[in-house]
N, C-alpha and C positions, 0 to 999 in steps of 0.2 A: 771331732769337730775341727775344721780347718783353722789354722792360726795365721797371723800376718807373715810369719816366716815360711809358710807353705806356698810353693809356687802354684799359680792358678792351674786348674785341671788341664787346660789346653797346652801348657808348657811342661807339665810334669811327665815323667815316663809313664807308660801304661801301668795300671795297677796289676794287671795280669796279661802276659803275652805268651802265646803258644806258637812254637816254631816247628813245622814239619812233624807234628805228632802222629805216630802210627800205632795201630793196635789191631791185631788179628786174633781170631779164634779158629779152631779147626774147621777148615773148609770155607771160611768167610773173612774178608778184610772189612773191618768195621770202621776204622779211622785211617784215612789214606792221605798222609802228609798234610795234616790240618794246621793252618796258621790263622790266628786271629788275635786282636787286641781288645782289652776291656779297659777303658779309661777311668781315672778317678771321677767320682761323682757323675756316673751315667748309669742308665738302665739299658742294658744291652740284651736284646732278644736273640735266642738261638732257635732257629726254625728248621724243620725238616720232616719228612714222612716218618711213620713208624719204621724203625730199623735203620734210619739214616745215620745213626751213630751218636746222637745227642747225649743220651744218658751215659753211654760208655765214656765219652769224652769228659763229661762232668765228674764221673767216678775217678778218672785219672787225676783231674785237678784236685779232688778231695782226698786223694791218697788211698782210695778203696782198691783201685787197680793200678798196675804199673804199665807205663807205655813201653812198647817194643823199641821205639826210636823217637827222636825228637827232643825238644828242649822246652822247659817251662821257666819263665822269668817272672819274678815277683818284685814289682816296683823297680824294675831294671836290673835285678840281680838273678843269675841262674840259681835255681833251687831244685832240690830233690825232695819230693813229698812222699815219705815212706809210709804214711798212714794217716787216718783222720785226726789223730792227736797232733801230729806235726802240722796238718792243715789248720787246725784250730789255733795252734800256737802262732802261726803266721797271721791269722785273722780271717780265715776262710770258713764260712759256715754253709751247710747244705741242708735243704729240705728235700728228701727223696720222694719219688712218685710212689714207690712201695715202702710202706712205713717200717722204720727200724725200731720197733717197740716190742717190749716183752709183755705179753698179754696178762700174765699172772701178777704183774707188779702194778702199783698205783701210778698215776700221772707223775706225782712228785718223785717217786723212786726212779722212774724212767728218765726224768729230766736230770736227776742227780748222777745217774750212770753216764748220760751223754755229756754232761759238763765237767765231771770230775770235781765237783765242788766240795768244800769242806763245811758248807753251811749245814746247820741242823735242819731236820725236816720241817720244823715250824717256820724257821726263817725262809727256807726255800719256798715253802707253800705260800708265804706272804708275797714273795717276789713274783711267783707265778701268777697269783691273783692280780697283782698290780699291773704286770705287763699285759696279761690277757684282757683285763678290763680296759686298759688304756688303748688297746688295739681293736677292741670290739670283737675279740675272738674268745668269748667266755668259755672257760673250762674249770672244772673242780679238781684241785690237786689230789684229793683223797680218793677219787674214783679209780677203780681198776680198769685197765685198758680193755680187757675183754668185754666190759659193759658198754663201751663207747661205739657209736656209729662211725662210719667211714669219715664223715665230715668232721666229727669231733676229734678223731685221731689226727686228721690233717691239722687241726688247730694246735694240738699238742706239739706236733713237729715244728710248726712255725714258731710257736712261743719258745720252745727249747732253743731253736736257732737264735732268736732275738736276744735271749738271756745271755748268750756268749759275746755280745757286743762285737759282731764281726765287721771287718772292713770290706769284705766281699761276701755277698750272700748269693748262693746258687739256689734257685727255686725251680723245681721240676714239676710242672703242671699244678701250681699251688691253688688255682681256683676251680679245679675240676669238680670238686664236691662242695663248693661254696655257693650260696645264693648270690644273686646280683648285688644285693645290699652289702653282704659280707665282702664280696669282691671289691666293691668300691671303697669300703673302709680299709681293706688291705692296700689298695692302690694309694690311698692317702698316706698310709704309713711308709710305703716304699718311696714315695716322692719326698717325704720329710727326711728319710734316711739319705736319699741321694743329695738333697740340699745341704745335709750336714757332712758330705764328703764320702759317703759309703758308695761302693759300686755294687751293682746287682746284675747277675746273669740270669735271665728269665726264659725258661722253656715253657712254651704253651702252644696248643693247637688252635686256640681261640684267636683268630687273626684280628678281629675287631678290637679286642683288648690290647693286643700288641700295638696296633695303630694308635690307640688312646694313650698308652702308658710309656712306650719305649722310645729312647733317643736314637738308637741304631739297631739294626737287625742283621745278623749273619745267617745265611741259608746253607744248610748241609743237604747234599743230594748224593747218594751212593757213597757216603763216607768222605766226601770232599766239600770244601767251602766253594760254592759256585757264585756267591754274590754277597756283598755287604751294602745295605741300603738304609735310607732314612724311611722308616715305615710310615711316618706321617705324610710322606709324599706318594705313597702307594695306596692301592685299593686292596681289599681283602682278596679279590680275585687275582690281581697281579702277583700278590705274595704267594697265593696258592699255586699259580703257574710256575713261579720260581722253585717252589718246593718239589713239585711232582713232574715238572717238565712239560706239562700240558694243562689246559683248562680243566678244572674239576667238573664232574657232571652236576647238572642242576637237579634238585629234587622238585619235580613238577607238582603242581597242586593236584593231589589225588585224594583229598579228604572227602569223606562221605557225609552227607547230611543225615540226621537221625531218621528221617522218613525215606531215605534212599532205599532202593531195592537191595536187600541183603538176605542171606539165608535166615529163616525164622528161628527163634529160640535162643535163650541164653545158654552159653556153654560154660560160663563160670558165674556162680551166684554166691554171694555172701549175705547172710540175713541176720542182723542183730548180733554181730560178733562182739562179745565182751571177753576180754582176756587180761587177767592181772599180770603185771610185770613179774618177772622171776629174778630180778635183782633190784637192790634198793634205789638205784638211780635210773632205772628204765622207765618206760612209758606204758601206762594202762591203755588198752583199747576199749572204747565205750561206744556201743551202738553202731558199729561200722557195718554199713549195708551198701551193696552195689551189685550190678550185674553187667556182664560183658557178653554181647551177642556174637554169634558166629559172623565173621566178616566185618568186624569193627575193631578200632583201637581206642581204649580208654586210657587217658593219661592221668596220673596222680602226682601233683606237685607238693612241695612242702620244704620247710627248713629242716636241715638234718637234726635228728634227735626228737622228732615229733611222733614217733611210732612206726616209721617205715620199716625198721628192722623187725619189730614184733609182727607187723603185717606180713612181711616176707616169710617169716618162720611159720606163721599160721597157714599161709597159702601153700608153702612147699611141703608141709607135713613134718617139719622139724619139731614143731610144737603141736601135738595132737589135742583135739578138743573132746570134751565129754559128750557133746551133743552132735551126732553125725550130720544132722540137717543144716547146721549153721553154714557149712560150705558144701556146695554141690558142683561137681564137675561132670559135664555132659549129662546132666539130669540124674546123676547118681550121688547119693549122700557120701561125703568124703571127709567130713570133719574129724572122724576117728581114725582115718587111715594114715599110714606113714608115707614117706617119700616114694618108696618103690611101688606101693599100690596105687598111689596117685598118678605116677608115670604110666602105669598100666591102663589108666583111664584116658590117657592122651595128654597129660600135662608135661610141659617142659619148663625149665627154670634157668634164668641167668641171674646168679646171685650178686649181691652188692660187692662182696669181697672176692676178687677173681683169684688171687693167689692164696691157696689154702682151703678155700671154700668152693670156688669154681674149678680149680685145678690143683693137683698135688705136685708141688715143685720138683720132686725127685723122680717122678714118673715121666716116661716119654709121651709124646703127643698121641701116639697110637694107644697107649695104655690109658691116657686121660680120656680119649674118645670112647673107649670101652666102658668107662665108669658110668656114664649116663646113657649111652646108646646101645647097651648090650642087648636090648630087646629087638633092635632093628637091624636090618641088612644082614641077617644071618651071622652076626658076630659071635653069638653063643648058641650052641645047639646041643640039647640034652646034657647040659652042664659042662660042655667042652668049649673052650675058647678057640675060635679060629683066628690065629694071630695074623695070617695073611690078609684076611678080610678086615681086621682091625686096622692094619697098616693102610690098606686101600681106602677105607673110609676116612681115616685121618688125612690121607693124601688128597682126597676129594675136597675136604674142608679147606686144606691149605691152598688148593688151586682156586676154588670157587670164591674164597674170601681174601685172596692175595695176601696170605700170611707169610711174612718173611721169616723163614726158619730153615734149618739144615735138615729138611725132610721129616718124615713121621717118627724117626728115631731120636729126634732132638728132645732133650728134657724141657719141661715147661719152664723151669727157672732160667733157661738160656734165652728165652724170648723177651723182647722189649714189652713193656706194659701194654702198649696199644696192639701189638701183634697177638699177645695172649688173649686180649679182649676179643679180637676178631675171631680167634680160634674157638673160644667158648661160645660166642654168638653163632658162628657157623655150625658148630657141633649140634646145637639145639635146633636151629632152623632146618638143617638137612634131615632131621628126624621126622619132619612134616607133622608137628604136633597139632592137636585140636585146640589146645589152649597153651599160650606162651605167656609167662610172667617174667618180665625183664626189669632189673634194677640198673639204672645208669648205663644203658646199652652202648653208648659211645664215649664213655669216660676214658680220657687219655688217648683218643684215636684222632689221627690227622684228618684234615678237611675232606680229602678225597675218599678216604676209607669210611668216614662218618656218613657221607652221602650214599656210599654203596650199602652200608648197613641199613640206613633208612629205607632205601629202595627194597632191600631184601625183606624188611619187616612189612612194608606195604604190599609187596608181592604175596607174602604169606597170608596177610589179611585178605587179599583179593581171592585167594584160593579157599577162603572160608574159615580160617582160623580166628579165634577170639584172642586178642592180645591186650595185656595190661602192661603199661610202661610206668614205672616209678622213677622219677628223675627230679633233680634240682635244677636242671638246665631248661629254663623256660622256653628258649628258642627251639630246643629239640621237641618239647611237648607241643608247642604251637605248630611245628612243621609236621608232626606225626599224627597227633590225636584227632579223632573224630569228636570225642567228648573229653572234657577235662574236669577234674575235681581236685580238691586240696585237702591234705591231712594236716591237722594242727592239734597239738596236745592230745593225740590219740583219738580224735574225732574226725570224721570225714564229711566234707561239705557235700551238698547236692551237686551232682554233675550237670554241666551245661554244654551245649554245642560250642566247640572251641572258638568259632568265629564270633560268638556272642560274649566272650570274656575278654575284657580289656586289661591292660597292664595294671591300671588302678584297681580294678576288681581283684586281680591276683594278689596285690599288696594287702588289701583288706582281708581276703580269705586266708592268706598265709599268717596273718596276725591272729587268726582264730575267731574273727568277728563274723560269724554266720549262725543262723538259727538251726536248732535241731542238732544236726551232726550226722546226717546220713544221706547217701547218694544212691539213687536207684533209677534204673532205666524205666521209662514209662511203658 
């Protein structure tokens, strides 16, 4: 909290100043003489395409990486940040895009490790509950992280950061898995922290929220700062133009009405799916029914933790069912089949968790391409892996989806979050699946790349694929879906044509206020 002896923000030195910061990795310059200031009591956005160097720059500020050259000033004094502990000592907290959590530990144990606190678990759990409840980011301290959805894990990271009472908070895509209501609640928290003198560095690809929330915005392109602007005086399109150097492509209205001419027959059918949770804090699925025809996109919305993880596991084959007929793929019973057999029927899957589930961090992109595409493009023949073909296929994904990476030999962990997401999406789409199930397809992806992914999904639909998109981004679902349904407390609403579902309708459905609990195409 600012005191009477504290100079007003406009007269005080910058809370954080970067001067000519450089960082390179083998074959690529990530940060090229970056200079920017973050003032006390301001929310400062950092914008840029995937791979523009945003996350690397913030890892330097947080002490995770060391700069090759340049200077960091903290409240006017040169500092050397040798690690996250030193960053926390200065008052710098960070919420990473890729979660830094141990899955086998509880929420409270992860928070204790991150804070280095001497509080007992009972005391710390009480603090976690108080902070999370106050910020509208409800989490349960006793739950194990492996039981949590992506949205719930994001809440843990945010609460852990706030418990450290930082003077500068770095937030990397904090709303990517939050509902609009959760995002607005977070914005209120951030505004209150700003008004109390805290500085916030905010990384997001959601340009409208940048315009709504942030006081200033610095734009990175090709590793350099190309502009610093007042985002409230810009449009989303002008910000996107600064980010990518040209206007982003528009996603034209290509939605199909339910009675439009499409290939006949449901390619993915779920009939009366009942599935008990396999952990104490999970969500039971009850009476979930829907069908997706060839040549259409069905969108499923919902607040994180309402059964999306369980539904993805049931559809992908990670969780097999006792009754084969509950799930049918291409008119074949599939409920009893595992992931490999379902892929043999034409299923492709983009999982919720891209690092670890969608890709193996230590494997190259060529090796990661092989993991799910081994049946296609002659990558494996009579049990033998054709490595050249695997490299060629990965290269085609990289080129077609504009993945910024040091070739097909790059390890998955070396990619930014958005570029890894583009690679996983491209890997699945280029297999030309009959059925695609995708969770959060544009999570952490910049505006231009998100539009390109949307176009690719619509193109796949128009070639006759049945596509199911599970997302918390309502704008994405409205843009993509021909029909839309909502999952709440493990039940699925009846689907409706997207144009017939208002924002108010979505709010009611997401609260679970619907009859029955199943959606089926007529």
